C-alpha positions in Angstrom: 74.6 -37.8 51.2 72.3 -39.1 48.5 72.0 -38.4 44.7 69.3 -40.0 42.5 67.4 -39.3 39.3 63.8 -38.3 39.1 62.1 -41.6 38.2 59.4 -40.0 36.1 62.0 -39.0 33.5 63.2 -42.4 32.5 62.1 -45.8 31.5 61.1 -48.3 34.1 64.5 -50.0 33.7 66.4 -46.7 34.2 64.3 -45.8 37.2 65.1 -49.1 38.9 68.8 -48.6 38.2 69.0 -45.2 39.7 67.1 -46.3 42.8 69.6 -49.0 43.3 72.3 -46.4 43.1 70.6 -44.4 45.9 70.7 -47.4 48.1 74.3 -48.1 47.2 75.4 -44.6 48.1 73.6 -44.9 51.5 75.6 -48.0 52.1 78.8 -46.4 50.9 78.8 -44.2 54.0 79.9 -47.4 55.9 81.7 -49.2 53.1 85.1 -50.9 53.1 87.9 -48.4 52.4 89.0 -50.7 49.6 85.9 -49.8 47.6 86.5 -46.1 48.1 90.0 -46.6 46.9 88.8 -48.4 43.7 86.3 -45.6 43.1 88.9 -42.9 43.6 91.2 -44.6 41.1 88.5 -45.4 38.5 86.7 -42.1 38.6 90.0 -40.2 38.5 91.1 -42.1 35.4 87.7 -41.7 33.8 87.8 -37.9 34.4 91.3 -37.6 33.1 90.3 -39.6 29.9 88.1 -36.6 29.1 90.0 -33.7 30.7 93.1 -34.6 28.6 91.1 -33.5 25.6 91.2 -30.0 27.1 94.9 -30.3 27.9 94.6 -30.9 31.7 94.0 -33.5 34.3 93.5 -34.1 38.0 95.6 -35.8 40.6 93.4 -35.7 43.7 89.7 -36.1 42.9 88.3 -34.4 46.1 90.9 -31.6 46.0 91.1 -30.7 42.3 87.3 -30.2 41.9 87.0 -27.9 45.0 87.2 -24.6 43.1 84.7 -25.8 40.4 86.9 -24.8 37.5 88.0 -28.3 36.3 84.5 -29.6 37.2 82.9 -27.1 34.8 85.6 -27.9 32.2 84.9 -31.7 32.5 81.1 -31.1 31.9 81.8 -28.9 28.9 84.1 -31.7 27.4 81.7 -34.6 27.9 78.5 -32.6 27.0 79.9 -30.6 24.1 78.1 -27.5 25.5 79.3 -24.2 26.9 78.7 -23.5 30.6 78.4 -20.0 32.1 81.7 -18.2 32.5 83.4 -19.3 35.7 84.5 -16.9 38.5 88.3 -16.7 38.8 88.5 -15.5 42.4 90.1 -17.5 45.2 87.5 -16.9 47.8 85.2 -19.6 49.1 82.1 -17.8 47.6 83.7 -17.9 44.1 84.3 -21.6 44.4 80.8 -22.3 45.7 79.4 -20.2 42.7 81.4 -22.2 40.2 80.4 -25.6 41.7 76.7 -24.4 41.7 77.0 -23.6 38.0 78.2 -27.1 37.4 75.4 -28.6 39.6 72.8 -26.5 37.8 74.1 -27.8 34.4 73.8 -31.3 35.7 70.2 -30.6 36.9 69.4 -29.1 33.5 70.2 -32.4 31.9 67.3 -34.1 33.7 69.3 -35.2 36.8 67.6 -34.4 40.2 70.4 -34.0 42.8 69.3 -34.7 46.3 71.4 -33.6 49.3 74.5 -32.8 47.2 75.4 -29.2 47.7 78.2 -27.0 46.5 79.5 -26.6 50.0 80.3 -30.3 50.4 82.3 -30.3 47.1 84.2 -27.1 48.1 84.9 -28.6 51.5 86.4 -31.7 49.8 83.9 -34.2 51.1 85.1 -37.4 49.5 81.8 -39.2 49.7 79.8 -36.3 48.1 82.5 -35.8 45.4 82.6 -39.4 44.4 78.7 -39.4 44.4 78.7 -36.4 42.1 81.2 -37.9 39.7 79.2 -41.2 39.7 76.1 -39.1 38.8 78.0 -37.6 35.9 79.2 -41.0 34.7 75.7 -42.4 34.9 74.2 -39.5 33.0 76.8 -39.1 30.2 78.4 -42.6 29.9 75.8 -45.1 31.0 72.3 -43.7 30.7 72.2 -43.6 26.9 73.4 -47.2 26.5 70.5 -49.1 24.9 70.5 -52.8 23.9 67.4 -54.7 22.7 64.9 -52.4 24.5 66.9 -52.3 27.7 68.9 -49.3 28.7 71.5 -47.9 31.2 72.8 -50.5 33.6 70.5 -53.3 32.3 71.4 -52.4 28.8 75.2 -52.4 29.6 74.9 -55.8 31.4 72.9 -57.3 28.5 75.5 -56.0 26.0 78.3 -57.7 28.1 76.3 -61.0 28.3 75.7 -61.0 24.5 79.3 -60.3 23.7 80.8 -62.8 26.1 78.3 -65.6 25.6 80.5 -67.7 23.2 83.5 -67.7 25.6 84.2 -70.5 28.0 84.6 -69.8 31.7 82.8 -66.4 31.3 79.3 -65.9 32.8 78.6 -62.2 33.3 75.7 -61.8 35.8 76.7 -58.6 37.6 79.4 -55.8 37.7 81.5 -57.2 40.6 82.2 -60.9 41.1 81.7 -61.8 37.4 84.8 -59.7 36.5 87.3 -60.8 39.2 89.1 -63.4 37.1 89.8 -60.9 34.2 88.4 -63.3 31.6 85.3 -61.1 30.9 87.5 -58.1 30.1 89.7 -60.2 27.7 86.6 -61.7 26.1 85.2 -58.2 25.3 88.4 -57.2 23.6 88.8 -60.5 21.8 85.1 -60.4 20.5 85.8 -57.0 18.8 89.6 -57.1 18.2 90.5 -60.8 18.1 94.0 -60.0 16.9 94.9 -58.2 20.2 94.2 -61.2 22.5 95.2 -64.8 22.4 92.2 -65.9 24.5 93.1 -69.6 24.5 96.3 -69.1 26.5 94.5 -67.4 29.4 93.9 -69.4 32.5 91.0 -68.9 34.9 93.3 -69.5 37.9 95.6 -66.6 37.0 93.3 -63.6 37.5 96.1 -61.0 38.0 97.7 -61.9 34.7 94.4 -61.9 32.9 93.4 -58.5 34.3 96.8 -56.8 33.6 96.7 -58.2 30.0 93.3 -56.7 29.4 94.1 -53.4 31.0 97.4 -53.0 29.1 95.9 -54.0 25.7 93.0 -51.6 26.3 95.3 -48.7 27.2 97.7 -49.4 24.3 95.4 -50.1 21.5 91.9 -48.9 22.5 92.8 -45.6 24.1 91.1 -46.7 27.4 93.2 -45.5 30.3 94.0 -48.0 33.1 91.4 -47.2 35.8 92.1 -50.0 38.2 95.0 -52.2 39.4 94.6 -55.9 39.0 95.5 -56.4 42.7 92.7 -54.0 43.8 90.2 -56.3 42.1 91.6 -59.7 43.0 92.3 -58.8 46.7 88.7 -57.6 47.3 86.0 -60.1 48.1 83.5 -58.1 46.0 84.9 -55.5 43.7 83.2 -52.1 43.7 80.3 -52.2 41.2 80.5 -48.5 40.2 84.2 -48.8 39.4 83.6 -51.9 37.3 80.6 -50.3 35.5 82.6 -47.2 34.8 85.5 -49.2 33.4 83.2 -51.5 31.3 81.3 -48.5 29.9 84.5 -47.3 28.4 84.8 -50.6 26.6 81.2 -50.2 25.4 81.9 -46.7 24.0 85.1 -47.9 22.4 83.2 -50.6 20.5 80.1 -48.5 19.8 80.8 -48.8 16.1 80.5 -52.6 16.4 77.4 -52.0 18.5 75.8 -50.1 15.6 76.5 -53.0 13.3 74.9 -55.4 15.8 71.8 -53.1 16.0 71.6 -53.1 12.2 71.9 -56.9 12.2 69.1 -57.1 14.8 66.9 -54.9 12.7 67.5 -57.2 9.7 66.7 -60.2 11.8 63.4 -58.6 12.9 62.5 -57.9 9.3 63.4 -61.4 8.2 61.4 -62.8 11.2 58.3 -60.9 10.0 58.8 -62.2 6.4 59.3 -65.8 7.8 56.1 -65.5 9.9 54.2 -64.2 6.9 55.5 -67.0 4.6 54.5 -69.5 7.3 51.0 -68.1 7.3 50.9 -68.2 3.5 52.0 -71.9 3.5 49.4 -72.6 6.2 46.7 -70.9 4.0 47.8 -72.7 0.9 47.7 -76.1 2.6 44.4 -75.5 4.4 42.9 -74.2 1.2 44.2 -77.2 -0.8 42.9 -79.7 1.8 39.4 -78.0 1.9 39.1 -77.8 -1.9 40.2 -81.5 -2.2 37.6 -82.5 0.4 34.9 -80.5 -1.5 36.1 -82.1 -4.8 35.8 -85.6 -3.3 32.5 -84.9 -1.6 30.5 -83.3 -4.5 30.6 -86.4 -6.7 29.3 -88.4 -3.8 26.4 -85.9 -3.3 25.7 -85.8 -7.0 25.5 -89.6 -7.3 21.9 -90.5 -7.9 22.4 -94.1 -8.6 19.6 -95.8 -6.7 20.1 -98.9 -4.5 18.1 -102.1 -5.0 16.9 -102.6 -1.5 15.3 -100.6 1.3 18.2 -101.4 3.7 20.8 -100.1 1.3 18.9 -96.9 0.8 18.4 -96.5 4.6 22.2 -96.9 4.9 22.7 -94.1 2.4 20.4 -91.9 4.3 22.3 -92.7 7.5 25.6 -91.9 5.8 24.2 -88.6 4.7 23.1 -87.7 8.2 26.5 -88.8 9.5 28.0 -86.4 6.9 25.8 -83.5 8.1 26.5 -84.2 11.8 30.1 -85.3 11.8 32.0 -84.6 8.7 30.7 -81.2 7.5 30.8 -79.2 10.8 34.6 -79.3 11.1 34.9 -78.3 7.5 32.6 -75.3 8.1 35.0 -74.3 10.9 38.0 -74.8 8.6 36.4 -72.6 6.0 35.8 -69.9 8.6 39.4 -70.2 10.0 40.7 -70.0 6.4 39.0 -66.7 5.9 40.2 -65.4 9.3 43.8 -66.5 8.5 43.6 -64.8 5.1 42.4 -61.5 6.6 44.9 -61.7 9.4 47.7 -62.3 6.9 46.6 -59.4 4.7 46.5 -57.1 7.7 50.0 -58.1 8.8 51.3 -57.6 5.3 49.7 -54.2 5.1 50.9 -53.2 8.6 54.5 -54.3 7.7 54.3 -52.5 4.3 54.5 -55.7 2.4 52.6 -56.5 -0.9 49.2 -58.2 -0.5 49.2 -62.0 -0.5 47.8 -63.5 -3.7 47.1 -67.3 -3.2 47.8 -69.8 -5.9 45.5 -70.0 -8.9 42.2 -71.6 -7.9 42.8 -71.1 -4.1 41.4 -67.6 -3.6 38.8 -67.1 -0.9 36.3 -66.5 -3.8 37.3 -69.8 -5.3 36.7 -71.6 -2.0 33.4 -69.8 -1.6 32.4 -70.8 -5.2 33.4 -74.4 -4.5 31.5 -74.3 -1.2 28.4 -73.0 -3.0 28.6 -75.9 -5.4 28.9 -78.3 -2.5 25.8 -76.9 -0.9 24.0 -77.0 -4.2 24.7 -80.7 -4.6 23.8 -81.3 -0.9 20.5 -79.5 -1.2 18.8 -82.0 -3.5 20.5 -85.1 -2.2 18.4 -85.6 1.0 15.2 -85.1 -0.9 16.3 -87.6 -3.5 17.1 -90.1 -0.8 13.7 -89.8 0.8 11.9 -90.1 -2.5 14.0 -93.2 -3.3 13.0 -94.7 0.1 9.4 -94.0 -0.7 9.8 -95.6 -4.1 11.5 -98.7 -2.7 8.8 -99.0 0.0 6.2 -98.9 -2.7 8.1 -101.4 -4.8 8.5 -103.8 -1.9 4.8 -103.6 -1.2 3.9 -104.2 -4.9 6.4 -107.1 -5.2 4.9 -108.8 -2.1 1.4 -108.3 -3.4 2.5 -109.8 -6.8 4.0 -112.8 -5.1 0.8 -113.4 -3.0 -1.6 -113.1 -6.0 0.7 -115.2 -8.2 1.0 -117.9 -5.5 -2.8 -118.0 -5.1 -3.3 -118.2 -8.8 -0.7 -120.8 -9.3 -2.2 -122.8 -6.5 -5.6 -122.5 -8.2 -4.3 -123.5 -11.7 -2.4 -126.5 -10.4 -3.8 -129.6 -12.1 -6.3 -127.7 -14.2 -4.5 -128.6 -17.5 -4.6 -132.3 -16.5 -8.3 -132.0 -15.7 -9.2 -130.3 -19.0 -7.2 -132.8 -21.1 -8.7 -136.0 -19.6 -11.1 -138.2 -21.7 -13.4 -139.4 -18.9 -16.5 -138.5 -20.9 -15.8 -141.2 -23.4 -16.7 -144.0 -21.1 -19.2 -142.1 -18.9 -22.9 -142.7 -18.9 -25.4 -140.1 -20.2 -25.9 -138.8 -16.7 -22.2 -138.7 -16.1 -21.7 -136.8 -19.3 -24.3 -134.3 -18.5 -22.7 -134.0 -15.1 -19.3 -133.5 -16.7 -20.8 -130.8 -18.9 -22.4 -129.0 -15.9 -19.1 -129.4 -14.0 -17.4 -127.8 -16.9 -19.8 -124.9 -16.9 -19.0 -124.4 -13.3 -15.4 -124.5 -14.1 -15.8 -121.9 -16.8 -17.6 -119.7 -14.3 -14.7 -120.1 -11.9 -12.3 -119.4 -14.7 -14.1 -116.2 -15.6 -14.0 -115.2 -11.9 -10.2 -115.6 -11.9 -9.8 -113.4 -15.0 -9.7 -110.3 -12.7 -6.9 -111.9 -10.7 -4.8 -112.5 -13.8 -5.3 -109.0 -15.0 -4.3 -107.7 -11.5 -1.1 -109.8 -11.6 -0.2 -108.4 -15.1 -1.0 -104.8 -14.0 1.2 -105.2 -10.9 4.0 -106.6 -13.0 3.7 -103.7 -15.4 3.9 -101.2 -12.5 7.0 -102.9 -11.1 8.6 -102.5 -14.5 7.7 -98.9 -14.8 9.1 -98.2 -11.3 12.4 -100.0 -12.3 12.1 -102.8 -9.7 15.5 -104.4 -9.4 14.1 -108.0 -9.6 11.9 -107.2 -12.6 13.3 -110.0 -14.8 12.1 -112.7 -12.4 8.7 -110.9 -12.0 8.3 -110.7 -15.8 9.2 -114.4 -16.2 6.7 -115.5 -13.7 4.0 -113.2 -15.1 4.7 -114.5 -18.6 4.4 -118.1 -17.4 1.0 -117.3 -15.7 -0.3 -115.5 -18.9 0.8 -118.3 -21.2 -0.8 -120.9 -18.8 -4.0 -118.8 -18.7 -4.2 -118.7 -22.5 -3.7 -122.5 -22.6 -6.4 -123.0 -20.0 -8.8 -120.9 -22.1 -8.0 -123.0 -25.1 -8.3 -126.3 -23.3 -11.6 -125.1 -21.7 -13.0 -124.3 -25.1 -11.9 -127.7 -26.5 -13.4 -129.7 -23.6 -16.7 -127.8 -23.9 -16.9 -128.8 -27.5 -16.3 -132.4 -26.7 -18.8 -132.5 -23.9 -21.5 -130.8 -26.1 -21.1 -133.5 -28.8 -22.1 -136.1 -26.3 -24.7 -134.0 -24.4 -27.6 -135.4 -26.6 -26.9 -138.8 -25.2 -27.0 -137.6 -21.6 -30.4 -137.0 -19.8 -30.2 -137.4 -16.1 -28.8 -134.5 -14.2 -29.4 -134.1 -10.5 -30.9 -130.6 -10.1 -29.8 -130.4 -6.6 -26.2 -131.1 -7.5 -26.4 -128.5 -10.2 -27.9 -125.9 -7.9 -25.3 -126.7 -5.3 -22.5 -126.3 -7.8 -23.9 -123.1 -9.2 -24.3 -121.5 -5.8 -21.1 -123.1 -4.3 -18.8 -121.8 -7.0 -19.5 -118.1 -6.6 -19.6 -118.4 -2.8 -16.3 -120.3 -2.9 -14.8 -117.6 -5.1 -16.2 -114.9 -2.7 -14.5 -116.7 0.2 -11.2 -117.0 -1.7 -11.5 -113.3 -2.6 -12.3 -112.5 1.1 -9.3 -114.5 2.3 -7.1 -112.8 -0.2 -8.4 -109.4 0.8 -8.0 -110.2 4.5 -4.4 -111.2 3.9 -3.7 -108.3 1.5 -0.8 -106.0 2.7 -1.5 -102.4 3.0 0.6 -99.2 3.3 -0.8 -95.8 4.6 0.7 -92.5 5.5 -1.9 -90.8 7.7 -4.9 -91.5 10.0 -7.4 -90.8 7.3 -6.1 -93.6 5.1 -6.0 -96.2 7.9 -9.5 -95.1 9.0 -10.7 -95.6 5.4 -9.3 -99.2 5.5 -11.0 -99.8 8.9 -14.3 -98.5 7.6 -14.1 -100.8 4.6 -13.2 -103.7 6.9 -16.2 -102.9 9.1 -18.4 -102.9 6.0 -17.0 -106.2 5.0 -17.7 -107.6 8.5 -21.3 -106.4 8.2 -21.8 -108.7 5.2 -20.7 -111.8 7.1 -24.2 -112.6 8.5 -25.7 -112.7 5.0 -22.8 -114.7 3.7 -23.2 -117.2 6.6 -26.9 -117.6 5.6 -25.8 -118.3 2.0 -23.3 -120.9 3.3 -26.0 -122.5 5.4 -28.3 -122.6 2.3 -25.6 -124.2 0.2 -24.9 -126.7 2.9 -28.6 -127.4 3.1 -28.7 -128.4 -0.6 -26.0 -131.0 0.0 -27.9 -132.2 3.1 -31.0 -132.5 1.0 -29.1 -134.6 -1.6 -28.0 -137.0 1.1 -31.5 -137.1 2.5 -33.1 -138.1 -0.8 -30.4 -140.7 -1.5 -30.9 -142.3 1.9 -34.7 -142.2 1.4 -34.6 -143.8 -2.1 -31.8 -146.1 -1.3 -29.6 -144.6 -3.9 -25.9 -145.2 -3.6 -24.1 -142.1 -4.5 -21.0 -142.6 -6.6 -18.9 -140.1 -4.8 -18.7 -136.3 -4.9 -21.0 -133.9 -6.7 -20.4 -134.5 -10.3 -20.8 -130.9 -11.2 -18.3 -129.3 -8.8 -15.2 -130.1 -6.9 -16.2 -127.8 -4.1 -17.1 -130.0 -1.2 -19.1 -128.9 1.9 -16.0 -129.6 3.9 -13.9 -127.2 1.8 -16.6 -124.5 2.1 -16.6 -125.0 5.9 -12.8 -125.0 6.0 -12.6 -121.8 4.0 -15.4 -120.2 6.1 -13.5 -121.1 9.3 -10.3 -119.6 7.7 -12.3 -116.4 6.9 -13.5 -116.3 10.6 -9.9 -116.6 11.8 -8.5 -113.9 9.4 -11.1 -111.3 10.4 -9.8 -110.7 14.0 -6.2 -110.9 12.6 -7.1 -108.2 10.1 -8.7 -106.2 13.0 -5.5 -106.4 15.0 -3.3 -105.4 12.1 -5.5 -102.4 11.3 -5.6 -101.3 14.9 -1.8 -101.6 15.2 -1.4 -99.5 12.1 -4.0 -97.0 13.5 -1.9 -96.8 16.7 1.2 -96.1 14.6 -0.5 -93.4 12.6 -1.9 -91.9 15.8 1.6 -91.8 17.2 2.8 -90.2 14.0 -0.1 -87.7 14.2 0.9 -87.0 17.8 4.5 -86.3 16.6 3.1 -83.9 14.0 0.9 -82.1 16.5 3.7 -82.0 19.0 6.1 -80.4 16.5 3.4 -78.1 15.1 2.4 -76.9 18.6 5.9 -75.8 19.3 6.6 -74.5 15.8 3.5 -72.5 15.7 4.6 -70.8 19.0 8.3 -70.4 18.2 7.8 -69.1 14.6 5.6 -66.1 15.6 7.9 -65.6 18.7 10.9 -65.2 16.5 9.1 -62.8 14.2 7.8 -60.7 17.1 11.3 -60.5 18.6 12.7 -59.4 15.3 10.1 -56.7 15.0 10.6 -55.6 18.7 14.4 -55.3 18.1 13.7 -53.2 15.1 11.4 -51.0 17.1 13.9 -50.6 20.0 16.7 -49.6 17.6 14.5 -46.9 16.0 12.5 -45.5 19.0 15.6 -44.6 21.3 13.7 -44.8 24.6 16.0 -43.6 27.4 19.7 -43.1 27.3 22.1 -45.2 25.2 23.2 -47.0 28.3 19.5 -47.8 29.1 19.0 -49.0 25.6 22.2 -51.1 25.8 21.1 -52.6 29.1 17.6 -53.3 27.7 19.1 -54.9 24.6 21.5 -57.1 26.6 18.6 -58.2 28.8 16.7 -58.8 25.7 19.6 -60.8 24.3 19.7 -62.9 27.5 16.0 -63.6 27.2 16.6 -64.8 23.7 19.5 -67.0 24.7 17.4 -68.5 27.5 14.9 -69.5 24.8 17.5 -71.8 23.2 16.3 -74.9 25.1 13.0 -74.7 23.3 14.7 -74.6 20.0 16.8 -77.7 21.0 13.6 -79.4 22.1 12.0 -78.7 18.7 15.1 -80.1 17.0 14.6 -83.3 19.1 11.0 -83.5 18.0 12.0 -83.0 14.4 14.5 -85.8 14.7 11.7 -88.1 15.9 9.6 -87.1 12.9 12.4 -87.9 10.5 13.1 -91.3 12.2 9.4 -92.1 11.8 9.6 -91.3 8.1 6.9 -88.6 8.3 7.1 -86.4 5.2 4.2 -84.0 5.7 2.6 -82.0 8.5 -0.8 -80.4 7.9 -0.8 -78.7 11.4 1.8 -76.1 10.7 3.3 -74.1 7.8 6.7 -73.9 9.6 9.5 -76.2 8.6 12.6 -76.9 10.8 14.8 -75.3 8.2 12.7 -72.1 8.2 12.8 -71.9 12.0 16.6 -72.5 12.0 17.2 -69.6 9.6 14.8 -67.4 11.6 16.7 -68.2 14.9 20.1 -67.5 13.4 18.8 -64.2 12.0 17.4 -63.3 15.4 20.8 -63.9 17.1 22.6 -62.0 14.4 20.2 -59.0 14.6 20.3 -58.6 18.4 24.1 -58.8 18.3 24.3 -56.3 15.5 21.9 -53.9 17.3 23.9 -54.1 20.5 27.1 -53.3 18.6 25.4 -50.3 17.0 24.4 -48.9 20.4 28.0 -49.5 21.7 29.4 -47.7 18.7 27.0 -44.8 19.4 28.2 -44.6 23.0 31.8 -44.6 21.8 31.0 -41.8 19.4 29.1 -39.8 22.0 31.9 -40.1 24.6 34.6 -39.4 22.1 32.9 -36.4 20.5 31.1 -35.0 23.6 27.6 -35.4 22.1 24.7 -34.9 24.5 21.9 -37.3 24.9 19.5 -34.7 23.5 21.6 -34.3 20.4 21.6 -38.1 19.9 17.8 -38.1 20.2 17.6 -35.2 17.7 19.9 -37.1 15.3 17.9 -40.2 15.6 14.5 -38.4 15.1 15.9 -36.7 12.0 17.3 -40.0 10.6 14.1 -41.9 11.3 12.0 -39.2 9.6 14.0 -39.4 6.4 14.5 -43.2 6.6 11.3 -43.8 4.5 11.8 -47.5 4.1 12.5 -48.1 7.8 15.6 -50.1 6.9 18.0 -48.3 9.2 19.8 -46.9 6.1 19.1 -44.0 3.8 19.8 -43.6 0.1 21.7 -40.6 -1.2 18.5 -38.6 -2.1 17.0 -39.1 1.4 20.4 -38.1 3.0 20.6 -35.0 0.9 17.0 -34.0 1.9 18.1 -34.5 5.6 21.1 -32.3 5.2 19.0 -29.6 3.6 16.5 -29.8 6.4 19.3 -28.9 8.9 19.9 -25.7 7.0 22.8 -26.8 4.8 22.9 -25.3 1.3 24.7 -28.1 -0.7 26.2 -27.9 -4.2 26.9 -31.1 -6.1 30.7 -30.9 -5.3 30.1 -30.4 -1.5 27.5 -33.2 -1.4 29.9 -35.5 -3.2 32.6 -34.7 -0.6 30.2 -35.4 2.2 29.1 -38.7 0.6 32.8 -39.7 0.3 33.0 -39.3 4.1 29.8 -41.1 5.1 29.9 -43.7 2.3 33.6 -44.4 1.6 32.7 -47.8 0.0 30.2 -46.2 -2.5 27.5 -48.6 -1.4 24.8 -46.0 -2.1 23.5 -46.1 1.5 24.2 -44.1 4.7 23.9 -45.8 8.1 22.9 -44.1 11.3 26.5 -44.6 12.7 28.0 -42.9 9.7 25.5 -40.0 10.0 26.4 -39.6 13.7 30.1 -39.6 12.9 29.6 -36.9 10.2 27.4 -34.7 12.5 29.8 -35.0 15.4 32.7 -34.1 13.1 30.8 -31.1 11.9 29.5 -29.9 15.3 32.2 -30.7 17.8 35.7 -29.5 18.4 38.5 -31.9 17.6 42.2 -32.0 18.2 44.4 -30.9 15.2 48.0 -31.5 14.3 48.9 -27.9 15.1 47.5 -28.3 18.7 49.5 -31.5 19.2 52.7 -29.7 17.8 52.1 -26.8 20.3 51.7 -29.3 23.2 55.0 -31.1 22.2 56.7 -27.7 22.0 55.7 -27.0 25.6 57.1 -30.3 26.8 60.4 -29.6 24.8 60.9 -26.2 26.5 60.0 -24.2 23.4 62.7 -26.1 21.3 62.0 -27.3 17.8 63.0 -30.8 18.9 62.5 -33.0 21.9 64.7 -35.7 23.5 63.9 -39.1 24.7 64.7 -38.0 28.3 62.1 -35.2 28.1 59.5 -37.6 26.7 60.1 -40.1 29.5 60.0 -37.4 32.0 56.7 -35.9 30.9 54.7 -38.8 29.5 53.6 -42.2 30.9 56.2 -44.9 30.2 54.2 -46.8 27.5 53.3 -43.6 25.6 56.8 -42.2 25.9 58.3 -45.3 24.4 55.6 -45.3 21.7 56.7 -41.7 20.6 60.4 -42.5 20.9 60.0 -45.6 18.6 58.2 -43.6 15.9 59.8 -40.2 16.0 62.4 -39.5 13.3 65.7 -37.9 14.3 65.6 -34.1 14.2 67.9 -32.7 11.5 67.5 -28.9 12.0 70.4 -26.5 12.4 70.0 -26.5 16.2 70.0 -30.3 16.4 71.9 -32.1 19.2 72.6 -35.8 19.6 69.4 -37.7 20.4 67.1 -34.9 19.2 63.7 -36.2 17.9 61.4 -34.5 15.3 58.0 -34.1 17.0 56.6 -31.9 14.2 56.6 -34.5 11.4 55.4 -37.1 14.0 52.4 -34.9 14.9 51.4 -34.2 11.3 51.7 -37.9 10.4 49.2 -38.7 13.2 46.5 -36.6 11.4 47.5 -37.1 7.8 48.2 -34.4 5.2 44.7 -33.1 5.1 45.1 -31.5 8.6 48.5 -29.9 7.9 
C-alpha cells in the first residue's frame, strides 16, 4: 500500500522527495528480503531510541504496534504533544480505534496517508507497518532538516556532502552505495568529534571494520543506537535507502548544535558578501569618477586654449581635431557619466535595502562635483567651435590680403626698377636744345606716371597696416618690404624734383620739341597706366561669401568690358600719332635718333599690354563664372537645408502640441489612448531618417564653410534639441497613461471616474502645464464638496506632494482620489486571513504556509516572519501578526 504527503503543503524539494518515497514503496512490494530486514532493524532501533524515554521498547515492529498503544506513545514522545486517551480493551475494535487515533494525529501534522488503514496495522501487515513508521520518520526526523535553502532529503544529503567534502575516499551522492565502505559514517563523526575517530587509520578496502567502528563510537559516545549490522550493508549490492537515511538523520540531529553554528557562519558570510560587493561598487565608482574628472581636467584647458595658429592648414587641423573630439572622444565619456550616476544610485539603493549607511564618495567626487565639472567642460566647449570658425575666417582674410600685398608690391617694384638710375643720370649736360626740351617733356611724363603710382603706394601701405592690425604672422617681413617701398618712393620724389630743377635751368636753351612726340607721350602715359591698372585689376584675387557678392563682381567686370571698345579707339589714336611721326620723317628725309624722346612707352609695349589685357579678360570671365558656380552650389546647399528645416521645425512643434492635446483631452479609454500614443510614437520614430538626412546636409554646409543661411531661421542645434524634447515628451506621456492604467486596475476605478478626474484636473489646471499649484488644487478639492481646514489640507499636500515641490501632478491626484474613494486592504484584514490559514491559532507554521500558499509566496513569508514567542508557542511557530502590520506600516495598525 502507498503513503505520501500532499505536495501542496511543502516546498518543491520536499514534494519531489515524498513522491520518490511513493514510488519506492510501490517497488518495496517486490523488494529483496534483505532490504526488508534492514528496514526492520533500523526502524525498530529508531523507535526504541525514542520509546526508551518513556521506559519501554519494542521487539517485533509489526507485532508490538498492533494494539496501537506503543504507537500512540511513540507519537507523544517524538511530538511532545498529548494524544487522546487510548482504549485499554483487548478486542480488535479497541486496537483499531487506538491505531486510528495515531493515524489521525499523523494526518493532523500535515501528512496525507493514502491506502494505509488501521486494519492493516492491527493485522500485522509488515509492509504497511514499515510504511507507516517511515512516514513518521520522514515527518518528525527528516522533514524539518534545512540546509542552504534545501530541505528534507535534499537538505540531509547536502549536509552530508558539506560535512564530508574534505575527506579523501568519501563522495556522498546518495543514501545507499555512498555509505557501503563505512568511511562516510566515520567522516561525519570525525568532522564533529575528531577525538573519537582516528580517520587516517581507516582503509577503504575494509568496510566491515569501518562500519563497526562508526556504529560502536556512535552508540557509546553519541547516544545513537546501533540500527544496522555492518554485514547487512556490506553483503547487500545496494543498501536500503530508507534505513540509511534514518540512521544518517540520527547523526544530523546529534550534531544539530554544530549545524546551528554552521548556519550562523553562513549568515555572517552572506553579510560579509553584501559588504564586499558594496565595497567593490564603491571602488568602481571612485575609479570611474576619478578617471572621468581627470579626463575633464585635461580636456578643459585644451578647449580654453585660444592661441591662434599661423596658417590656414593648422587651423583647419584644429577644427578637425575638435570634430573628432565631438564624434569620437566625447560620446564614450557621456556614457561613462550616465553609467556613473546609475552605479551611484544602484549602490545607494543596495545600501539602503541592506540597512547600511549611505555611500559618501571622496571629497570632490560627488555626483554634484562631476556635474559641475561637466558643466564647466560644456561651457568651455560652447565657444571653442565659434572661435575656430572665426579664426579660419580671419586667416582666410589674412591670406587674401597678404597675396594682394605681394602682387601690388611686385608690380610696384617692377615699375620702380631703374628709376633711380634714370633720375640721377646727367644726359642733359651734353644734349642739344631739342634733346633737353625732350628730356624735360619726358620728365613731365614721368612725373605724371609717378603721380599715377601714388595710389598704388598708398594701397600697399594700407594693406600692410591692415595685416598688422589683424596680427598677420609674417608681419615683420611685410613691414620691412613696405618700409623699403616707402623709403624708395620718397627718394624717387626727391630725385624727380631735383632732375626737374636741372632740366628747367637748361630749358631756355632748348627750342625744338616735336609736338607729335609730346602728344604721343601725353596720351600714351595715361593709357599705359590704365592698361597696367586694368591688368592689375584683372589679376586681382577676390573672396566672396554669397551669390550677391560674386554677381556684383561680374557686373563690375561686364561694365569694364563695355569700356574696351572706347579704349581700343584710344589705342588706335595713339598708335596713329606714332604712325604720323614716321610718315613725316620719311617724307622729309629725317633720320630719327631712336625712340620718342618724351616717353619710354613704345607702340610695341602698348600693343603687348593691350594683347595681355585681351588675354586676361576671358580668364577673369572664367574665374568669376567658376566662383559663381561655387556660390550657386553653396546657395543650393542652403536652400536644401532650409527646405527640410522649415518642414521639420514646424513638424516637431506640431507634434509637441498634439501630444499635449492628447494627454489633456482623454479621448477614448486609457488603452485606446495608450495604443494611439504608441502608434504616434512609432510615427515619430519613423521620421528619424529625415533628421539623419538633415544632419548629412548640415555636414555638407559645414564642410563648404557656409556660415549663414538667409532661407531659414532654424539651426541644426535648435532642431536637435526639439527632436530630443519630442522623444522625451512622447515617452513621458506614454508612461503617464501606463501609470494611470496601473492605478485604475489596482484601485478599481472606472473609465467614467477617470474622465471625471481628468475633466476636473484640466478645469483647474489654469496654465495648461499638466500640474497644479497648491491654490488651484485646494480649489479643486473644495469643488468636490470637501470642507478643508489648514491642517487637513497640509496633510493632503503631504500625500500628493511628498517632495514639497509646490505642484500636484495628475497621477498624484488620481492616487489620492482612488485612496479616498476605493476600498483597500488593511493590516487587520490580512491578519484575519492568516488566522484562517492557521486554523484560528495565534501563530502559523511553515508547513501550513507551504500548504496554503503558492511556493514562492510561502517561502517569502517564511523568510520574513519572526518566530512566535507567545505562551502557546510550539517549535517552528511563526508570528504572522507582526509580519502583517509591518506590511502596512504603523499608520494602519
